Biotite code that builds the C-alpha atoms (Angstrom):
import biotite.structure as struc

atoms = struc.array([
    struc.Atom([129.910, 94.398, 74.897], chain_id="A", res_id=1, res_name="UNK", atom_name="CA", element="C"),
    struc.Atom([129.263, 96.445, 77.985], chain_id="A", res_id=2, res_name="UNK", atom_name="CA", element="C"),
    struc.Atom([130.320, 100.041, 78.197], chain_id="A", res_id=3, res_name="UNK", atom_name="CA", element="C"),
    struc.Atom([132.396, 101.295, 81.115], chain_id="A", res_id=4, res_name="UNK", atom_name="CA", element="C"),
    struc.Atom([130.385, 101.980, 84.229], chain_id="A", res_id=5, res_name="UNK", atom_name="CA", element="C"),
    struc.Atom([129.915, 105.617, 85.111], chain_id="A", res_id=6, res_name="UNK", atom_name="CA", element="C"),
    struc.Atom([130.363, 106.164, 88.810], chain_id="A", res_id=7, res_name="UNK", atom_name="CA", element="C"),
    struc.Atom([127.336, 107.228, 90.793], chain_id="A", res_id=8, res_name="UNK", atom_name="CA", element="C"),
    struc.Atom([129.160, 109.709, 92.951], chain_id="A", res_id=9, res_name="UNK", atom_name="CA", element="C"),
    struc.Atom([127.704, 110.470, 96.330], chain_id="A", res_id=10, res_name="UNK", atom_name="CA", element="C"),
    struc.Atom([123.997, 110.210, 95.504], chain_id="A", res_id=11, res_name="UNK", atom_name="CA", element="C"),
    struc.Atom([121.678, 112.765, 97.063], chain_id="A", res_id=12, res_name="UNK", atom_name="CA", element="C"),
    struc.Atom([120.805, 112.044, 100.625], chain_id="A", res_id=13, res_name="UNK", atom_name="CA", element="C"),
    struc.Atom([118.255, 109.252, 100.732], chain_id="A", res_id=14, res_name="UNK", atom_name="CA", element="C"),
    struc.Atom([115.616, 111.216, 102.699], chain_id="A", res_id=15, res_name="UNK", atom_name="CA", element="C"),
    struc.Atom([115.827, 114.187, 100.316], chain_id="A", res_id=16, res_name="UNK", atom_name="CA", element="C"),
    struc.Atom([115.617, 111.989, 97.223], chain_id="A", res_id=17, res_name="UNK", atom_name="CA", element="C"),
    struc.Atom([112.789, 109.939, 98.751], chain_id="A", res_id=18, res_name="UNK", atom_name="CA", element="C"),
    struc.Atom([110.781, 113.060, 99.545], chain_id="A", res_id=19, res_name="UNK", atom_name="CA", element="C"),
    struc.Atom([111.217, 114.359, 95.985], chain_id="A", res_id=20, res_name="UNK", atom_name="CA", element="C"),
    struc.Atom([110.323, 110.959, 94.543], chain_id="A", res_id=21, res_name="UNK", atom_name="CA", element="C"),
    struc.Atom([107.196, 110.631, 96.676], chain_id="A", res_id=22, res_name="UNK", atom_name="CA", element="C"),
    struc.Atom([106.013, 114.069, 95.640], chain_id="A", res_id=23, res_name="UNK", atom_name="CA", element="C"),
    struc.Atom([106.606, 113.345, 91.955], chain_id="A", res_id=24, res_name="UNK", atom_name="CA", element="C"),
    struc.Atom([105.136, 109.832, 91.802], chain_id="A", res_id=25, res_name="UNK", atom_name="CA", element="C"),
    struc.Atom([101.682, 109.038, 93.239], chain_id="A", res_id=26, res_name="UNK", atom_name="CA", element="C"),
    struc.Atom([101.454, 106.221, 95.793], chain_id="A", res_id=27, res_name="UNK", atom_name="CA", element="C"),
    struc.Atom([99.499, 103.952, 93.445], chain_id="A", res_id=28, res_name="UNK", atom_name="CA", element="C"),
    struc.Atom([102.197, 104.241, 90.785], chain_id="A", res_id=29, res_name="UNK", atom_name="CA", element="C"),
    struc.Atom([104.945, 103.585, 93.348], chain_id="A", res_id=30, res_name="UNK", atom_name="CA", element="C"),
    struc.Atom([103.141, 100.454, 94.504], chain_id="A", res_id=31, res_name="UNK", atom_name="CA", element="C"),
    struc.Atom([102.813, 99.250, 90.923], chain_id="A", res_id=32, res_name="UNK", atom_name="CA", element="C"),
    struc.Atom([106.522, 99.838, 90.299], chain_id="A", res_id=33, res_name="UNK", atom_name="CA", element="C"),
    struc.Atom([107.451, 97.944, 93.479], chain_id="A", res_id=34, res_name="UNK", atom_name="CA", element="C"),
    struc.Atom([105.231, 95.025, 92.507], chain_id="A", res_id=35, res_name="UNK", atom_name="CA", element="C"),
    struc.Atom([106.027, 94.787, 88.810], chain_id="A", res_id=36, res_name="UNK", atom_name="CA", element="C"),
    struc.Atom([109.596, 95.966, 88.222], chain_id="A", res_id=37, res_name="UNK", atom_name="CA", element="C"),
    struc.Atom([111.709, 93.226, 86.679], chain_id="A", res_id=38, res_name="UNK", atom_name="CA", element="C"),
    struc.Atom([115.052, 93.839, 88.385], chain_id="A", res_id=39, res_name="UNK", atom_name="CA", element="C"),
    struc.Atom([117.003, 91.376, 86.226], chain_id="A", res_id=40, res_name="UNK", atom_name="CA", element="C"),
    struc.Atom([115.931, 92.976, 82.936], chain_id="A", res_id=41, res_name="UNK", atom_name="CA", element="C"),
    struc.Atom([116.505, 96.459, 84.360], chain_id="A", res_id=42, res_name="UNK", atom_name="CA", element="C"),
    struc.Atom([120.045, 95.527, 85.380], chain_id="A", res_id=43, res_name="UNK", atom_name="CA", element="C"),
    struc.Atom([120.638, 94.077, 81.911], chain_id="A", res_id=44, res_name="UNK", atom_name="CA", element="C"),
    struc.Atom([119.463, 97.357, 80.388], chain_id="A", res_id=45, res_name="UNK", atom_name="CA", element="C"),
    struc.Atom([121.830, 99.259, 82.669], chain_id="A", res_id=46, res_name="UNK", atom_name="CA", element="C"),
    struc.Atom([124.678, 97.003, 81.585], chain_id="A", res_id=47, res_name="UNK", atom_name="CA", element="C"),
    struc.Atom([123.929, 97.692, 77.904], chain_id="A", res_id=48, res_name="UNK", atom_name="CA", element="C"),
    struc.Atom([123.210, 101.425, 78.077], chain_id="A", res_id=49, res_name="UNK", atom_name="CA", element="C"),
    struc.Atom([125.538, 103.773, 79.899], chain_id="A", res_id=50, res_name="UNK", atom_name="CA", element="C"),
    struc.Atom([123.119, 106.696, 79.529], chain_id="A", res_id=51, res_name="UNK", atom_name="CA", element="C"),
    struc.Atom([120.538, 104.870, 81.644], chain_id="A", res_id=52, res_name="UNK", atom_name="CA", element="C"),
    struc.Atom([122.883, 104.701, 84.636], chain_id="A", res_id=53, res_name="UNK", atom_name="CA", element="C"),
    struc.Atom([121.909, 107.893, 86.387], chain_id="A", res_id=54, res_name="UNK", atom_name="CA", element="C"),
    struc.Atom([121.836, 108.638, 90.074], chain_id="A", res_id=55, res_name="UNK", atom_name="CA", element="C"),
    struc.Atom([118.048, 108.818, 89.912], chain_id="A", res_id=56, res_name="UNK", atom_name="CA", element="C"),
    struc.Atom([117.809, 105.410, 88.224], chain_id="A", res_id=57, res_name="UNK", atom_name="CA", element="C"),
    struc.Atom([120.166, 103.964, 90.847], chain_id="A", res_id=58, res_name="UNK", atom_name="CA", element="C"),
    struc.Atom([118.109, 105.351, 93.735], chain_id="A", res_id=59, res_name="UNK", atom_name="CA", element="C"),
    struc.Atom([114.840, 104.129, 92.159], chain_id="A", res_id=60, res_name="UNK", atom_name="CA", element="C"),
    struc.Atom([116.360, 100.653, 91.998], chain_id="A", res_id=61, res_name="UNK", atom_name="CA", element="C"),
    struc.Atom([117.498, 100.937, 95.621], chain_id="A", res_id=62, res_name="UNK", atom_name="CA", element="C"),
    struc.Atom([113.983, 102.125, 96.560], chain_id="A", res_id=63, res_name="UNK", atom_name="CA", element="C"),
    struc.Atom([112.303, 99.154, 94.900], chain_id="A", res_id=64, res_name="UNK", atom_name="CA", element="C"),
    struc.Atom([114.715, 96.615, 96.391], chain_id="A", res_id=65, res_name="UNK", atom_name="CA", element="C"),
    struc.Atom([114.364, 98.144, 99.857], chain_id="A", res_id=66, res_name="UNK", atom_name="CA", element="C"),
    struc.Atom([110.573, 98.241, 99.689], chain_id="A", res_id=67, res_name="UNK", atom_name="CA", element="C"),
    struc.Atom([110.436, 94.621, 98.537], chain_id="A", res_id=68, res_name="UNK", atom_name="CA", element="C"),
    struc.Atom([112.789, 93.597, 101.353], chain_id="A", res_id=69, res_name="UNK", atom_name="CA", element="C"),
    struc.Atom([110.519, 95.260, 103.914], chain_id="A", res_id=70, res_name="UNK", atom_name="CA", element="C"),
    struc.Atom([107.436, 93.550, 102.483], chain_id="A", res_id=71, res_name="UNK", atom_name="CA", element="C"),
    struc.Atom([109.009, 90.075, 102.325], chain_id="A", res_id=72, res_name="UNK", atom_name="CA", element="C"),
    struc.Atom([112.227, 89.904, 104.383], chain_id="A", res_id=73, res_name="UNK", atom_name="CA", element="C"),
    struc.Atom([112.984, 86.268, 103.631], chain_id="A", res_id=74, res_name="UNK", atom_name="CA", element="C"),
    struc.Atom([112.077, 86.262, 99.913], chain_id="A", res_id=75, res_name="UNK", atom_name="CA", element="C"),
    struc.Atom([115.730, 86.091, 98.858], chain_id="A", res_id=76, res_name="UNK", atom_name="CA", element="C"),
    struc.Atom([118.654, 84.304, 100.426], chain_id="A", res_id=77, res_name="UNK", atom_name="CA", element="C"),
    struc.Atom([121.697, 86.036, 101.842], chain_id="A", res_id=78, res_name="UNK", atom_name="CA", element="C"),
    struc.Atom([123.816, 84.776, 98.934], chain_id="A", res_id=79, res_name="UNK", atom_name="CA", element="C"),
    struc.Atom([121.300, 86.093, 96.370], chain_id="A", res_id=80, res_name="UNK", atom_name="CA", element="C"),
    struc.Atom([121.257, 89.516, 98.020], chain_id="A", res_id=81, res_name="UNK", atom_name="CA", element="C"),
    struc.Atom([125.062, 89.617, 98.124], chain_id="A", res_id=82, res_name="UNK", atom_name="CA", element="C"),
    struc.Atom([125.269, 88.690, 94.429], chain_id="A", res_id=83, res_name="UNK", atom_name="CA", element="C"),
    struc.Atom([122.707, 91.357, 93.566], chain_id="A", res_id=84, res_name="UNK", atom_name="CA", element="C"),
    struc.Atom([124.631, 93.997, 95.526], chain_id="A", res_id=85, res_name="UNK", atom_name="CA", element="C"),
    struc.Atom([127.850, 92.993, 93.750], chain_id="A", res_id=86, res_name="UNK", atom_name="CA", element="C"),
    struc.Atom([126.162, 93.217, 90.331], chain_id="A", res_id=87, res_name="UNK", atom_name="CA", element="C"),
    struc.Atom([124.643, 96.629, 91.096], chain_id="A", res_id=88, res_name="UNK", atom_name="CA", element="C"),
    struc.Atom([127.999, 97.834, 92.403], chain_id="A", res_id=89, res_name="UNK", atom_name="CA", element="C"),
    struc.Atom([129.750, 96.718, 89.227], chain_id="A", res_id=90, res_name="UNK", atom_name="CA", element="C"),
    struc.Atom([127.157, 98.366, 86.992], chain_id="A", res_id=91, res_name="UNK", atom_name="CA", element="C"),
    struc.Atom([127.190, 101.710, 88.799], chain_id="A", res_id=92, res_name="UNK", atom_name="CA", element="C"),
    struc.Atom([130.894, 101.824, 89.651], chain_id="A", res_id=93, res_name="UNK", atom_name="CA", element="C"),
    struc.Atom([130.425, 101.491, 93.404], chain_id="A", res_id=94, res_name="UNK", atom_name="CA", element="C"),
    struc.Atom([131.621, 99.052, 96.014], chain_id="A", res_id=95, res_name="UNK", atom_name="CA", element="C"),
    struc.Atom([129.227, 96.360, 97.254], chain_id="A", res_id=96, res_name="UNK", atom_name="CA", element="C"),
    struc.Atom([129.578, 97.894, 100.713], chain_id="A", res_id=97, res_name="UNK", atom_name="CA", element="C"),
    struc.Atom([128.375, 101.277, 99.412], chain_id="A", res_id=98, res_name="UNK", atom_name="CA", element="C"),
    struc.Atom([125.367, 99.625, 97.765], chain_id="A", res_id=99, res_name="UNK", atom_name="CA", element="C"),
    struc.Atom([124.617, 97.763, 101.007], chain_id="A", res_id=100, res_name="UNK", atom_name="CA", element="C"),
    struc.Atom([124.817, 101.077, 102.868], chain_id="A", res_id=101, res_name="UNK", atom_name="CA", element="C"),
    struc.Atom([122.391, 102.751, 100.463], chain_id="A", res_id=102, res_name="UNK", atom_name="CA", element="C"),
    struc.Atom([119.978, 99.807, 100.771], chain_id="A", res_id=103, res_name="UNK", atom_name="CA", element="C"),
    struc.Atom([120.195, 99.916, 104.559], chain_id="A", res_id=104, res_name="UNK", atom_name="CA", element="C"),
    struc.Atom([119.605, 103.674, 104.699], chain_id="A", res_id=105, res_name="UNK", atom_name="CA", element="C"),
    struc.Atom([116.633, 103.402, 102.345], chain_id="A", res_id=106, res_name="UNK", atom_name="CA", element="C"),
    struc.Atom([115.122, 100.511, 104.325], chain_id="A", res_id=107, res_name="UNK", atom_name="CA", element="C"),
    struc.Atom([115.609, 102.411, 107.585], chain_id="A", res_id=108, res_name="UNK", atom_name="CA", element="C"),
    struc.Atom([113.933, 105.504, 106.132], chain_id="A", res_id=109, res_name="UNK", atom_name="CA", element="C"),
    struc.Atom([111.033, 103.495, 104.676], chain_id="A", res_id=110, res_name="UNK", atom_name="CA", element="C"),
    struc.Atom([110.563, 101.611, 107.951], chain_id="A", res_id=111, res_name="UNK", atom_name="CA", element="C"),
    struc.Atom([110.573, 104.864, 109.973], chain_id="A", res_id=112, res_name="UNK", atom_name="CA", element="C"),
    struc.Atom([108.096, 106.491, 107.584], chain_id="A", res_id=113, res_name="UNK", atom_name="CA", element="C"),
    struc.Atom([105.844, 103.434, 107.739], chain_id="A", res_id=114, res_name="UNK", atom_name="CA", element="C"),
    struc.Atom([105.952, 103.439, 111.543], chain_id="A", res_id=115, res_name="UNK", atom_name="CA", element="C"),
    struc.Atom([105.001, 107.134, 111.596], chain_id="A", res_id=116, res_name="UNK", atom_name="CA", element="C"),
    struc.Atom([102.168, 106.506, 109.152], chain_id="A", res_id=117, res_name="UNK", atom_name="CA", element="C"),
    struc.Atom([100.930, 103.538, 111.229], chain_id="A", res_id=118, res_name="UNK", atom_name="CA", element="C"),
    struc.Atom([100.979, 105.635, 114.409], chain_id="A", res_id=119, res_name="UNK", atom_name="CA", element="C"),
    struc.Atom([99.059, 108.465, 112.757], chain_id="A", res_id=120, res_name="UNK", atom_name="CA", element="C"),
    struc.Atom([96.542, 106.032, 111.313], chain_id="A", res_id=121, res_name="UNK", atom_name="CA", element="C"),
    struc.Atom([96.043, 104.358, 114.720], chain_id="A", res_id=122, res_name="UNK", atom_name="CA", element="C"),
    struc.Atom([95.537, 107.756, 116.383], chain_id="A", res_id=123, res_name="UNK", atom_name="CA", element="C"),
    struc.Atom([93.011, 108.723, 113.707], chain_id="A", res_id=124, res_name="UNK", atom_name="CA", element="C"),
    struc.Atom([91.101, 105.454, 114.089], chain_id="A", res_id=125, res_name="UNK", atom_name="CA", element="C"),
    struc.Atom([91.086, 105.888, 117.878], chain_id="A", res_id=126, res_name="UNK", atom_name="CA", element="C"),
    struc.Atom([89.619, 109.402, 117.496], chain_id="A", res_id=127, res_name="UNK", atom_name="CA", element="C"),
    struc.Atom([86.961, 108.100, 115.119], chain_id="A", res_id=128, res_name="UNK", atom_name="CA", element="C"),
    struc.Atom([86.092, 105.274, 117.523], chain_id="A", res_id=129, res_name="UNK", atom_name="CA", element="C"),
    struc.Atom([85.801, 107.721, 120.453], chain_id="A", res_id=130, res_name="UNK", atom_name="CA", element="C"),
    struc.Atom([83.517, 109.997, 118.427], chain_id="A", res_id=131, res_name="UNK", atom_name="CA", element="C"),
    struc.Atom([81.360, 107.051, 117.389], chain_id="A", res_id=132, res_name="UNK", atom_name="CA", element="C"),
    struc.Atom([81.146, 105.819, 120.992], chain_id="A", res_id=133, res_name="UNK", atom_name="CA", element="C"),
    struc.Atom([80.132, 109.316, 122.164], chain_id="A", res_id=134, res_name="UNK", atom_name="CA", element="C"),
    struc.Atom([77.487, 109.509, 119.454], chain_id="A", res_id=135, res_name="UNK", atom_name="CA", element="C"),
    struc.Atom([76.121, 106.063, 120.389], chain_id="A", res_id=136, res_name="UNK", atom_name="CA", element="C"),
    struc.Atom([76.061, 106.984, 124.063], chain_id="A", res_id=137, res_name="UNK", atom_name="CA", element="C"),
    struc.Atom([74.261, 110.241, 123.301], chain_id="A", res_id=138, res_name="UNK", atom_name="CA", element="C"),
    struc.Atom([71.753, 108.404, 121.099], chain_id="A", res_id=139, res_name="UNK", atom_name="CA", element="C"),
    struc.Atom([71.112, 105.829, 123.842], chain_id="A", res_id=140, res_name="UNK", atom_name="CA", element="C"),
    struc.Atom([70.603, 108.610, 126.414], chain_id="A", res_id=141, res_name="UNK", atom_name="CA", element="C"),
    struc.Atom([68.165, 110.344, 124.094], chain_id="A", res_id=142, res_name="UNK", atom_name="CA", element="C"),
    struc.Atom([66.233, 107.094, 123.505], chain_id="A", res_id=143, res_name="UNK", atom_name="CA", element="C"),
    struc.Atom([66.262, 106.221, 127.194], chain_id="A", res_id=144, res_name="UNK", atom_name="CA", element="C"),
    struc.Atom([65.131, 109.722, 128.258], chain_id="A", res_id=145, res_name="UNK", atom_name="CA", element="C"),
    struc.Atom([62.244, 109.864, 125.781], chain_id="A", res_id=146, res_name="UNK", atom_name="CA", element="C"),
])
């Protein structure tokens, strides 16, 4: 028998929670969680244990689902995603629309952070390439002048 669902009332803002989560959990561990978390068994555990249904657990689940959606957008059908949102909403005492909103906000934040990281990485690689080209040019001048 399932216990009544405690309501996850107004979870912390997604960016604030995400920043705290990223500081607390190393990237390698986050990647492992994204890759290996069994969502179905986790939802079953939430259904059985009311104490496990915390705001933090809810946002971790939202984080994993959002990250997986960004990595493989077409991995699940629209109907499967809707059913999953409805199940999560029932477990945590939310509406499916609220769960969809949290997923969307998390995906938007993750996408924006990834874009920023990609831009910084590209700028870094461009600087490294310019330095290497300068060094090669200087080495060729030195060889040519000798």
